[in-house]
C-alpha positions, 0 to 999 in steps of 0.5 A: 693937330688931331690925327687919326691913330692907326691900329695896324703898324705901317710895316704890317704884311696884309697876308699875315691874317691869312697865314695865321688862319691857314696855320690854325686850320692846319693845326686843327687838322693835325690835332684831330688826326693825332687825337683820334689815333691816340684815343680811338679803339685799336681793334682791327678785324677783317670787316673793318679793313674791307672797302665800304661802298655806301652799304653795298658789297664792293664790286670786284670789277671796279677794284680791278679797273673796270668801268663805272656806269655812265649814270654815276658820272651824269649824276655827279655832273648834275649835282655840280651844275645845280650846286654852282647855280645855287651859289650865284644866289648868294651875291644876289641876295646880299646886293638885292636892295642895290639891284632893284627891279632889274636884279629881281627880273634877272634873277627870275629869268635865271631861276626860270632857266634853272627850273627848265633844266631841272624839269628836263632832267627829271622828265628824262629820268636823270634823277632815277637811281635804278 
């Protein structure tokens, strides 16, 4: 009688590979922080200890709990929305052959909708950084 031999024991937990990957990731993060602390220069000065906001001087208003411009939040939300919409393209690309013409038409409608939203935001000035 010829039976197939399994390479995984029957008592193996299916979560072990996930835990091992998590442990490797955690170990790499800890190693990176410790290696940077041990090998990096330790010359601190006033400029290094100041807050850094993308090359511009930090505003005291934001540090004291002041308001951020609404434009900041709108830009962040637009980025998240368009980023999530792009993520939907990956499963479609993987199963493109299986979906056939129906999948192509549906994705054309989806991309058209995204393009209309993008054009609307562009015309309204939502992408201006002023």
